[in-house]
Structures are given as structure tokens and as C-alpha cells.
Backbone as JSON Lines, residues from 0, in Angstrom:
{"i":0,"aa":"M","n":[-11.15,16.42,25.26],"ca":[-10.14,17.14,24.57],"c":[-10.72,17.83,23.35]}
{"i":1,"aa":"S","n":[-10.4,19.08,23.17],"ca":[-10.96,19.82,22.07],"c":[-10.19,19.63,20.77]}
{"i":2,"aa":"R","n":[-10.87,19.77,19.67],"ca":[-10.23,19.67,18.35],"c":[-9.2,20.78,18.19]}
{"i":3,"aa":"K","n":[-9.51,21.94,18.81],"ca":[-8.57,23.08,18.73],"c":[-7.25,22.71,19.42]}
{"i":4,"aa":"D","n":[-7.3,22.08,20.57],"ca":[-6.06,21.63,21.25],"c":[-5.3,20.64,20.42]}
{"i":5,"aa":"L","n":[-6.01,19.66,19.87],"ca":[-5.36,18.63,19.01],"c":[-4.7,19.26,17.82]}
{"i":6,"aa":"D","n":[-5.4,20.14,17.13],"ca":[-4.8,20.81,15.95],"c":[-3.58,21.66,16.35]}
{"i":7,"aa":"G","n":[-3.67,22.29,17.54],"ca":[-2.53,23.06,18.03],"c":[-1.33,22.18,18.3]}
{"i":8,"aa":"F","n":[-1.55,20.99,18.83],"ca":[-0.41,20.08,19.04],"c":[0.18,19.62,17.75]}
{"i":9,"aa":"A","n":[-0.63,19.36,16.74],"ca":[-0.1,19.01,15.42],"c":[0.74,20.13,14.83]}
{"i":10,"aa":"K","n":[0.31,21.39,15.01],"ca":[1.09,22.5,14.52],"c":[2.38,22.66,15.31]}
{"i":11,"aa":"L","n":[2.32,22.38,16.61],"ca":[3.51,22.44,17.46],"c":[4.53,21.41,17.0]}
{"i":12,"aa":"A","n":[4.09,20.21,16.62],"ca":[4.97,19.19,16.14],"c":[5.79,19.68,14.93]}
{"i":13,"aa":"V","n":[5.16,20.43,14.07],"ca":[5.89,20.96,12.92],"c":[6.87,22.04,13.36]}
{"i":14,"aa":"R","n":[6.47,22.87,14.29],"ca":[7.41,23.87,14.83],"c":[8.58,23.28,15.53]}
{"i":15,"aa":"L","n":[8.39,22.07,16.11],"ca":[9.46,21.33,16.79],"c":[10.38,20.61,15.82]}
{"i":16,"aa":"G","n":[9.98,20.53,14.56],"ca":[10.86,19.92,13.57],"c":[10.27,18.84,12.69]}
{"i":17,"aa":"A","n":[9.05,18.43,12.92],"ca":[8.43,17.45,12.04],"c":[8.14,18.07,10.69]}
{"i":18,"aa":"K","n":[8.21,17.3,9.63],"ca":[7.87,17.79,8.28],"c":[6.39,18.0,8.17]}
{"i":19,"aa":"D","n":[5.61,17.12,8.8],"ca":[4.16,17.26,8.79],"c":[3.65,16.49,10.02]}
{"i":20,"aa":"A","n":[2.43,16.8,10.44],"ca":[1.8,16.1,11.57],"c":[0.3,16.2,11.42]}
{"i":21,"aa":"R","n":[-0.37,15.1,11.76],"ca":[-1.84,15.07,11.62],"c":[-2.48,14.49,12.84]}
{"i":22,"aa":"V","n":[-3.63,14.98,13.18],"ca":[-4.43,14.38,14.26],"c":[-5.1,13.16,13.61]}
{"i":23,"aa":"I","n":[-4.98,12.01,14.31],"ca":[-5.6,10.81,13.83],"c":[-6.39,10.14,14.98]}
{"i":24,"aa":"R","n":[-7.22,9.19,14.58],"ca":[-7.89,8.36,15.6],"c":[-6.92,7.3,16.07]}
{"i":25,"aa":"A","n":[-6.82,7.11,17.35],"ca":[-5.93,6.08,17.88],"c":[-6.31,4.72,17.34]}
{"i":26,"aa":"G","n":[-7.6,4.52,17.08],"ca":[-8.08,3.25,16.54],"c":[-7.63,2.98,15.11]}
{"i":27,"aa":"S","n":[-7.03,3.96,14.45],"ca":[-6.54,3.76,13.08],"c":[-5.11,3.22,13.07]}
{"i":28,"aa":"V","n":[-4.49,3.11,14.21],"ca":[-3.12,2.61,14.32],"c":[-3.19,1.07,14.25]}
{"i":29,"aa":"V","n":[-2.43,0.51,13.39],"ca":[-2.5,-0.96,13.13],"c":[-1.33,-1.69,13.79]}
{"i":30,"aa":"T","n":[-1.63,-2.74,14.55],"ca":[-0.58,-3.6,15.12],"c":[-0.64,-4.96,14.44]}
{"i":31,"aa":"A","n":[0.51,-5.59,14.37],"ca":[0.57,-6.93,13.77],"c":[1.81,-7.65,14.27]}
{"i":32,"aa":"E","n":[1.67,-8.92,14.53],"ca":[2.76,-9.74,15.03],"c":[3.97,-9.8,14.1]}
{"i":33,"aa":"W","n":[3.7,-9.78,12.78],"ca":[4.78,-9.89,11.83],"c":[5.76,-8.74,11.91]}
{"i":34,"aa":"V","n":[5.34,-7.57,12.4],"ca":[6.22,-6.41,12.51],"c":[7.36,-6.71,13.43]}
{"i":35,"aa":"R","n":[7.03,-7.27,14.56],"ca":[8.09,-7.6,15.54],"c":[9.05,-8.68,14.98]}
{"i":36,"aa":"W","n":[8.51,-9.57,14.19],"ca":[9.38,-10.59,13.57],"c":[10.38,-9.94,12.59]}
{"i":37,"aa":"K","n":[9.94,-8.85,11.92],"ca":[10.87,-8.16,11.03],"c":[11.96,-7.5,11.8]}
{"i":38,"aa":"C","n":[11.73,-7.11,13.06],"ca":[12.78,-6.62,13.91],"c":[13.76,-7.74,14.23]}
{"i":39,"aa":"Q","n":[13.22,-8.86,14.6],"ca":[14.08,-10.01,14.99],"c":[14.84,-10.58,13.82]}
{"i":40,"aa":"Y","n":[14.2,-10.68,12.68],"ca":[14.83,-11.28,11.51],"c":[14.95,-10.27,10.37]}
{"i":41,"aa":"G","n":[15.69,-9.22,10.63],"ca":[15.85,-8.24,9.57],"c":[16.56,-6.98,10.06]}
{"i":42,"aa":"C","n":[16.81,-6.91,11.37],"ca":[17.45,-5.75,11.95],"c":[18.64,-6.2,12.76]}
{"i":43,"aa":"G","n":[19.82,-5.67,12.41],"ca":[21.07,-6.03,13.15],"c":[21.06,-5.49,14.57]}
{"i":44,"aa":"G","n":[20.16,-4.61,14.89],"ca":[20.1,-4.05,16.22],"c":[19.18,-4.76,17.2]}
{"i":45,"aa":"Y","n":[18.61,-5.9,16.76],"ca":[17.67,-6.64,17.61],"c":[18.35,-7.0,18.95]}
{"i":46,"aa":"G","n":[17.7,-6.64,20.01],"ca":[18.12,-6.96,21.38],"c":[19.25,-6.06,21.89]}
{"i":47,"aa":"E","n":[19.63,-5.08,21.12],"ca":[20.75,-4.2,21.52],"c":[20.32,-2.98,22.36]}
{"i":48,"aa":"R","n":[19.06,-2.61,22.31],"ca":[18.59,-1.44,23.06],"c":[17.37,-1.79,23.89]}
{"i":49,"aa":"L","n":[17.23,-1.12,25.03],"ca":[16.06,-1.38,25.89],"c":[14.78,-0.96,25.23]}
{"i":50,"aa":"T","n":[14.85,-0.13,24.18],"ca":[13.66,0.35,23.52],"c":[13.31,-0.55,22.32]}
{"i":51,"aa":"C","n":[14.06,-1.59,22.08],"ca":[13.85,-2.51,20.97],"c":[13.41,-3.88,21.49]}
{"i":52,"aa":"P","n":[12.79,-4.7,20.6],"ca":[12.49,-6.08,21.03],"c":[13.79,-6.82,21.39]}
{"i":53,"aa":"P","n":[13.76,-7.69,22.29],"ca":[12.63,-8.26,23.01],"c":[12.2,-7.46,24.24]}
{"i":54,"aa":"Y","n":[12.82,-6.33,24.48],"ca":[12.48,-5.53,25.67],"c":[11.26,-4.65,25.51]}
{"i":55,"aa":"S","n":[10.95,-4.25,24.28],"ca":[9.82,-3.35,24.02],"c":[8.5,-4.09,24.19]}
{"i":56,"aa":"P","n":[7.4,-3.38,24.34],"ca":[6.1,-4.02,24.47],"c":[5.72,-4.89,23.23]}
{"i":57,"aa":"T","n":[5.06,-5.96,23.45],"ca":[4.6,-6.84,22.37],"c":[3.44,-6.2,21.6]}
{"i":58,"aa":"P","n":[3.11,-6.71,20.41],"ca":[2.0,-6.16,19.67],"c":[0.7,-6.26,20.45]}
{"i":59,"aa":"D","n":[0.47,-7.33,21.21],"ca":[-0.75,-7.5,21.99],"c":[-0.83,-6.43,23.08]}
{"i":60,"aa":"R","n":[0.28,-6.18,23.77],"ca":[0.3,-5.15,24.8],"c":[0.1,-3.77,24.19]}
{"i":61,"aa":"T","n":[0.72,-3.58,23.03],"ca":[0.54,-2.29,22.36],"c":[-0.91,-2.06,21.94]}
{"i":62,"aa":"K","n":[-1.54,-3.09,21.38],"ca":[-2.95,-2.99,20.99],"c":[-3.83,-2.66,22.2]}
{"i":63,"aa":"A","n":[-3.56,-3.28,23.35],"ca":[-4.32,-2.98,24.57],"c":[-4.07,-1.57,25.03]}
{"i":64,"aa":"M","n":[-2.86,-1.09,24.91],"ca":[-2.55,0.28,25.34],"c":[-3.23,1.28,24.39]}
{"i":65,"aa":"L","n":[-3.22,1.02,23.11],"ca":[-3.88,1.93,22.14],"c":[-5.38,2.07,22.42]}
{"i":66,"aa":"A","n":[-5.98,1.02,22.94],"ca":[-7.41,1.06,23.27],"c":[-7.75,2.04,24.4]}
{"i":67,"aa":"C","n":[-6.71,2.52,25.1],"ca":[-6.91,3.46,26.21],"c":[-6.96,4.91,25.66]}
{"i":68,"aa":"Y","n":[-6.82,5.1,24.4],"ca":[-6.74,6.42,23.79],"c":[-7.75,6.56,22.62]}
{"i":69,"aa":"R","n":[-8.23,7.81,22.43],"ca":[-9.09,8.11,21.29],"c":[-8.32,8.86,20.2]}
{"i":70,"aa":"H","n":[-7.31,9.62,20.61],"ca":[-6.62,10.49,19.63],"c":[-5.13,10.28,19.65]}
{"i":71,"aa":"A","n":[-4.5,10.67,18.56],"ca":[-3.02,10.67,18.47],"c":[-2.59,11.7,17.45]}
{"i":72,"aa":"I","n":[-1.32,12.06,17.57],"ca":[-0.71,12.93,16.56],"c":[0.31,12.04,15.86]}
{"i":73,"aa":"L","n":[0.12,11.87,14.54],"ca":[1.06,11.1,13.73],"c":[2.02,12.11,13.09]}
{"i":74,"aa":"L","n":[3.32,11.95,13.35],"ca":[4.34,12.89,12.87],"c":[5.11,12.25,11.74]}
{"i":75,"aa":"H","n":[5.44,13.05,10.75],"ca":[6.19,12.59,9.6],"c":[7.48,13.39,9.52]}
{"i":76,"aa":"G","n":[8.57,12.72,9.25],"ca":[9.86,13.39,9.02],"c":[10.62,12.73,7.88]}
{"i":77,"aa":"D","n":[11.74,13.36,7.54],"ca":[12.57,12.77,6.46],"c":[13.93,12.48,7.05]}
{"i":78,"aa":"D","n":[14.89,12.21,6.19],"ca":[16.21,11.81,6.73],"c":[16.97,12.97,7.39]}
{"i":79,"aa":"H","n":[16.39,14.16,7.39],"ca":[16.98,15.31,8.09],"c":[16.29,15.57,9.41]}
{"i":80,"aa":"T","n":[15.34,14.71,9.77],"ca":[14.5,14.91,10.99],"c":[14.83,13.87,12.01]}
{"i":81,"aa":"D","n":[15.12,14.26,13.23],"ca":[15.25,13.32,14.35],"c":[13.83,13.19,14.93]}
{"i":82,"aa":"I","n":[13.04,12.33,14.35],"ca":[11.65,12.2,14.68],"c":[11.45,11.78,16.14]}
{"i":83,"aa":"S","n":[12.35,10.95,16.65],"ca":[12.23,10.54,18.04],"c":[12.44,11.71,19.0]}
{"i":84,"aa":"E","n":[13.31,12.61,18.66],"ca":[13.55,13.84,19.44],"c":[12.28,14.73,19.43]}
{"i":85,"aa":"V","n":[11.71,14.87,18.24],"ca":[10.48,15.65,18.14],"c":[9.36,15.02,18.95]}
{"i":86,"aa":"V","n":[9.2,13.71,18.86],"ca":[8.19,12.97,19.63],"c":[8.35,13.22,21.11]}
{"i":87,"aa":"S","n":[9.6,13.12,21.6],"ca":[9.83,13.31,23.06],"c":[9.5,14.74,23.49]}
{"i":88,"aa":"A","n":[9.87,15.74,22.68],"ca":[9.55,17.12,23.02],"c":[8.04,17.37,22.94]}
{"i":89,"aa":"L","n":[7.34,16.82,21.97],"ca":[5.92,17.01,21.84],"c":[5.21,16.33,22.99]}
{"i":90,"aa":"E","n":[5.57,15.11,23.31],"ca":[4.96,14.43,24.44],"c":[5.03,15.26,25.69]}
{"i":91,"aa":"R","n":[6.23,15.83,25.94],"ca":[6.41,16.66,27.13],"c":[5.5,17.88,27.14]}
{"i":92,"aa":"E","n":[5.43,18.58,26.02],"ca":[4.61,19.77,25.92],"c":[3.11,19.41,26.1]}
{"i":93,"aa":"I","n":[2.67,18.32,25.55],"ca":[1.27,17.9,25.73],"c":[1.03,17.55,27.22]}
{"i":94,"aa":"F","n":[1.94,16.86,27.8],"ca":[1.8,16.51,29.23],"c":[1.73,17.79,30.08]}
{"i":95,"aa":"L","n":[2.61,18.73,29.82],"ca":[2.62,19.97,30.59],"c":[1.4,20.8,30.37]}
{"i":96,"aa":"A","n":[0.7,20.59,29.24],"ca":[-0.56,21.31,28.96],"c":[-1.72,20.66,29.73]}
{"i":97,"aa":"G","n":[-1.42,19.62,30.52],"ca":[-2.46,19.05,31.36],"c":[-2.98,17.69,30.87]}
{"i":98,"aa":"Y","n":[-2.44,17.16,29.83],"ca":[-2.9,15.88,29.3],"c":[-1.95,14.79,29.82]}
{"i":99,"aa":"H","n":[-2.25,14.28,31.02],"ca":[-1.34,13.42,31.74],"c":[-1.12,12.06,31.09]}
{"i":100,"aa":"K","n":[-1.97,11.64,30.15],"ca":[-1.81,10.35,29.5],"c":[-0.95,10.44,28.24]}
{"i":101,"aa":"A","n":[-0.41,11.6,27.91],"ca":[0.39,11.72,26.7],"c":[1.5,10.7,26.7]}
{"i":102,"aa":"L","n":[1.7,10.02,25.54],"ca":[2.69,8.97,25.48],"c":[3.21,8.91,24.02]}
{"i":103,"aa":"G","n":[4.51,8.98,23.86],"ca":[5.12,9.0,22.53],"c":[5.82,7.74,22.17]}
{"i":104,"aa":"L","n":[5.83,7.48,20.85],"ca":[6.58,6.37,20.25],"c":[7.37,6.93,19.11]}
{"i":105,"aa":"G","n":[8.68,6.62,19.05],"ca":[9.53,7.18,18.06],"c":[9.75,6.32,16.82]}
{"i":106,"aa":"S","n":[10.89,6.46,16.23],"ca":[11.23,5.74,14.99],"c":[12.66,5.22,15.1]}
{"i":107,"aa":"G","n":[12.86,3.96,14.78],"ca":[14.16,3.4,14.79],"c":[14.73,3.16,16.2]}
{"i":108,"aa":"P","n":[15.96,2.66,16.28],"ca":[16.53,2.38,17.59],"c":[16.92,3.68,18.34]}
{"i":109,"aa":"C","n":[16.84,3.64,19.64],"ca":[17.23,4.76,20.48],"c":[18.71,5.06,20.26]}
{"i":110,"aa":"R","n":[19.02,6.34,20.15],"ca":[20.44,6.74,19.94],"c":[20.87,7.76,20.99]}
{"i":111,"aa":"L","n":[20.22,7.71,22.13],"ca":[20.58,8.66,23.21],"c":[21.93,8.34,23.86]}
{"i":112,"aa":"C","n":[22.34,7.06,23.86],"ca":[23.6,6.65,24.38],"c":[24.39,5.95,23.3]}
{"i":113,"aa":"A","n":[25.75,6.07,23.39],"ca":[26.55,5.36,22.43],"c":[26.44,3.86,22.63]}
{"i":114,"aa":"K","n":[26.34,3.42,23.88],"ca":[26.13,2.02,24.21],"c":[25.01,1.96,25.26]}
{"i":115,"aa":"C","n":[24.01,1.19,24.91],"ca":[22.84,1.05,25.8],"c":[23.19,0.26,27.05]}
{"i":116,"aa":"T","n":[22.55,0.61,28.13],"ca":[22.75,-0.09,29.42],"c":[21.81,-1.29,29.56]}
{"i":117,"aa":"R","n":[21.42,-1.86,28.46],"ca":[20.41,-2.95,28.45],"c":[20.75,-4.09,29.39]}
{"i":118,"aa":"K","n":[22.01,-4.35,29.57],"ca":[22.4,-5.46,30.46],"c":[22.08,-5.14,31.91]}
{"i":119,"aa":"Q","n":[22.09,-3.87,32.27],"ca":[21.72,-3.48,33.65],"c":[20.24,-3.21,33.77]}
{"i":120,"aa":"H","n":[19.51,-3.17,32.65],"ca":[18.08,-2.82,32.63],"c":[17.81,-1.52,33.33]}
{"i":121,"aa":"D","n":[18.67,-0.54,33.22],"ca":[18.52,0.75,33.86],"c":[18.86,1.83,32.88]}
{"i":122,"aa":"C","n":[17.86,2.39,32.27],"ca":[18.07,3.4,31.23],"c":[18.59,4.69,31.83]}
{"i":123,"aa":"R","n":[19.58,5.26,31.15],"ca":[20.11,6.56,31.6],"c":[19.29,7.75,31.2]}
{"i":124,"aa":"H","n":[18.34,7.53,30.3],"ca":[17.49,8.67,29.82],"c":[16.01,8.24,29.84]}
{"i":125,"aa":"P","n":[15.5,7.88,30.98],"ca":[14.12,7.39,31.01],"c":[13.05,8.4,30.65]}
{"i":126,"aa":"Y","n":[13.36,9.7,30.74],"ca":[12.38,10.69,30.38],"c":[12.36,11.02,28.89]}
{"i":127,"aa":"E","n":[13.41,10.62,28.19],"ca":[13.48,10.87,26.75],"c":[13.34,9.64,25.87]}
{"i":128,"aa":"A","n":[13.85,8.52,26.35],"ca":[13.88,7.27,25.55],"c":[12.46,6.7,25.39]}
{"i":129,"aa":"R","n":[12.14,6.42,24.14],"ca":[10.87,5.81,23.82],"c":[11.07,4.74,22.78]}
{"i":130,"aa":"P","n":[10.3,3.66,22.84],"ca":[10.46,2.66,21.82],"c":[9.93,3.16,20.47]}
{"i":131,"aa":"A","n":[10.41,2.6,19.42],"ca":[9.91,2.95,18.08],"c":[8.55,2.31,17.91]}
{"i":132,"aa":"M","n":[7.75,2.92,17.02],"ca":[6.45,2.36,16.7],"c":[6.63,0.93,16.26]}
{"i":133,"aa":"E","n":[7.53,0.65,15.35],"ca":[7.7,-0.72,14.85],"c":[8.24,-1.68,15.91]}
{"i":134,"aa":"A","n":[8.96,-1.2,16.87],"ca":[9.48,-2.07,17.95],"c":[8.35,-2.55,18.82]}
{"i":135,"aa":"C","n":[7.22,-1.87,18.79],"ca":[6.04,-2.3,19.59],"c":[5.01,-3.01,18.75]}
{"i":136,"aa":"G","n":[5.37,-3.35,17.52],"ca":[4.45,-4.1,16.66],"c":[3.5,-3.26,15.86]}
{"i":137,"aa":"I","n":[3.74,-1.97,15.73],"ca":[2.88,-1.11,14.9],"c":[3.31,-1.21,13.45]}
{"i":138,"aa":"D","n":[2.38,-1.5,12.57],"ca":[2.61,-1.56,11.15],"c":[2.64,-0.08,10.67]}
{"i":139,"aa":"V","n":[3.78,0.47,10.6],"ca":[3.96,1.9,10.26],"c":[3.45,2.17,8.85]}
{"i":140,"aa":"F","n":[3.73,1.29,7.89],"ca":[3.3,1.49,6.52],"c":[1.81,1.62,6.41]}
{"i":141,"aa":"T","n":[1.11,0.64,6.97],"ca":[-0.39,0.66,6.9],"c":[-0.96,1.86,7.68]}
{"i":142,"aa":"T","n":[-0.41,2.11,8.86],"ca":[-0.87,3.24,9.68],"c":[-0.7,4.55,8.92]}
{"i":143,"aa":"A","n":[0.49,4.77,8.38],"ca":[0.74,6.02,7.62],"c":[-0.16,6.14,6.45]}
{"i":144,"aa":"R","n":[-0.29,5.13,5.62],"ca":[-1.14,5.17,4.45],"c":[-2.6,5.36,4.79]}
{"i":145,"aa":"R","n":[-3.03,4.7,5.83],"ca":[-4.45,4.77,6.29],"c":[-4.77,6.21,6.69]}
{"i":146,"aa":"N","n":[-3.77,6.98,7.09],"ca":[-3.99,8.33,7.55],"c":[-3.47,9.41,6.56]}
{"i":147,"aa":"G","n":[-3.37,9.02,5.31],"ca":[-3.1,9.97,4.23],"c":[-1.66,10.36,3.99]}
{"i":148,"aa":"F","n":[-0.7,9.62,4.6],"ca":[0.69,9.9,4.33],"c":[1.23,8.97,3.3]}
{"i":149,"aa":"R","n":[2.22,9.43,2.58],"ca":[2.88,8.62,1.55],"c":[4.1,7.95,2.19]}
{"i":150,"aa":"I","n":[4.26,6.63,1.94],"ca":[5.41,5.93,2.42],"c":[5.67,4.78,1.48]}
{"i":151,"aa":"E","n":[6.94,4.6,1.1],"ca":[7.3,3.54,0.18],"c":[8.51,2.81,0.77]}
{"i":152,"aa":"V","n":[8.76,1.59,0.27],"ca":[9.94,0.85,0.61],"c":[11.17,1.59,0.07]}
{"i":153,"aa":"V","n":[12.18,1.76,0.87],"ca":[13.41,2.38,0.42],"c":[14.23,1.3,-0.35]}
{"i":154,"aa":"K","n":[14.36,1.51,-1.64],"ca":[15.01,0.48,-2.49],"c":[16.49,0.74,-2.68]}
{"i":155,"aa":"D","n":[16.9,1.99,-2.53],"ca":[18.34,2.31,-2.71],"c":[18.58,3.67,-2.03]}
{"i":156,"aa":"G","n":[19.82,4.11,-2.06],"ca":[20.21,5.33,-1.37],"c":[19.66,6.61,-1.99]}
{"i":157,"aa":"Q","n":[19.08,6.47,-3.18],"ca":[18.52,7.64,-3.84],"c":[17.08,7.9,-3.46]}
{"i":158,"aa":"C","n":[16.44,6.92,-2.81],"ca":[15.01,7.0,-2.45],"c":[14.86,7.97,-1.25]}
{"i":159,"aa":"E","n":[13.74,8.68,-1.28],"ca":[13.37,9.52,-0.16],"c":[13.0,8.65,1.04]}
{"i":160,"aa":"Q","n":[13.58,8.97,2.17],"ca":[13.27,8.21,3.39],"c":[12.16,8.92,4.14]}
{"i":161,"aa":"N","n":[11.3,8.16,4.76],"ca":[10.22,8.69,5.54],"c":[10.28,8.07,6.92]}
{"i":162,"aa":"Y","n":[10.19,8.87,7.94],"ca":[10.2,8.41,9.34],"c":[8.89,8.91,10.0]}
{"i":163,"aa":"Y","n":[8.37,8.07,10.82],"ca":[7.12,8.39,11.5],"c":[7.21,8.18,13.01]}
{"i":164,"aa":"G","n":[6.54,9.05,13.74],"ca":[6.44,8.95,15.21],"c":[4.96,9.19,15.54]}
{"i":165,"aa":"L","n":[4.65,8.85,16.8],"ca":[3.28,8.9,17.26],"c":[3.25,9.43,18.67]}
{"i":166,"aa":"V","n":[2.35,10.37,18.95],"ca":[2.1,10.78,20.35],"c":[0.62,10.57,20.62]}
{"i":167,"aa":"L","n":[0.34,9.69,21.51],"ca":[-1.03,9.38,21.94],"c":[-1.43,10.43,22.96]}
{"i":168,"aa":"V","n":[-2.7,10.84,22.89],"ca":[-3.16,11.89,23.82],"c":[-4.63,11.67,24.1]}
{"i":169,"aa":"E","n":[-5.0,11.89,25.31],"ca":[-6.42,11.7,25.77],"c":[-6.75,12.86,26.67]}
């Protein structure tokens, strides 16, 4: 894969609605078991969506999957950005450009359906729905900071919110 193609995909992410996007090494993405625990013991949506734990890949499976890639596009958005929608669109464009291993991870719980079909284990939107980075055990804070993005804990409603997505490409 050429650097020109990668840079073009990062620019496309911004045209699709990301606030910023950078080409990163897939090896710079950090996974940790504690992240999934934060979903289980800190998120009221735990177990409510097929894209969330316990249905999403474990940190170990995510780490093994990341090892299959050399490059990724890390996307940044704010509270006006549907980063998961941008991730889905970018993944599709990269795939259609001939990169068949393109795979995206969004941010937060899936919101494609008002009520998830998790009990039937049959997603109504399998081509668009993607698990969040954090749902797969990715330490978004460390990954973002390691790659030059600013991210802070949101302490109140006045704080700027940051959302991140990832599209792996090989």
C-alpha cells in the first residue's frame, strides 16, 4: 500500500465528516483488559447491543486481529460528528478501492436501530454496524495520545467531547 493512498484515505475521512484523521501504525493501537471492564462496570448500555460487550471481540481477539495489519486511519470527531457513520463510509470506500481487508471500528454504542435485535443475534444492519474501539478493548485515550491527538476526561457538560474511530487497512 502506498503512502499516497493512505494519505488520500485520511483526507477522504475529513471530507466524509471527521474533524481530523491521521495515518498511524496499526501496532500503535493499545488494547487492555481493563477497558472492557469499564464497559461492564460503568456503562448502562452493557449487553444491550450486538456491537457491545459481551458480544464484541475480547481484547485478546482484538490484539490478534490488529497484528494482521500494518496501517490504520485514526479518525477524530467532536460532539457534532457521527464518527461511526464516517468510519462505515470510509471503510466501504477503502474496500471499493481494492483493499479487501479494510475494517472499521466506531465509537460508542451502535445507534442504527431504536432497539437492537441482540436477543435474536441477527443484526439488521450488518454492512454498517461496527463495534466501538472501546467495546473491543482498545484503550482509546492512550492510542489517541500516542498518535498526537488531544483527549481528556469529560468532567462536565461544558467540556469539549472527543470521539475516535479507526479503519484498519492493508
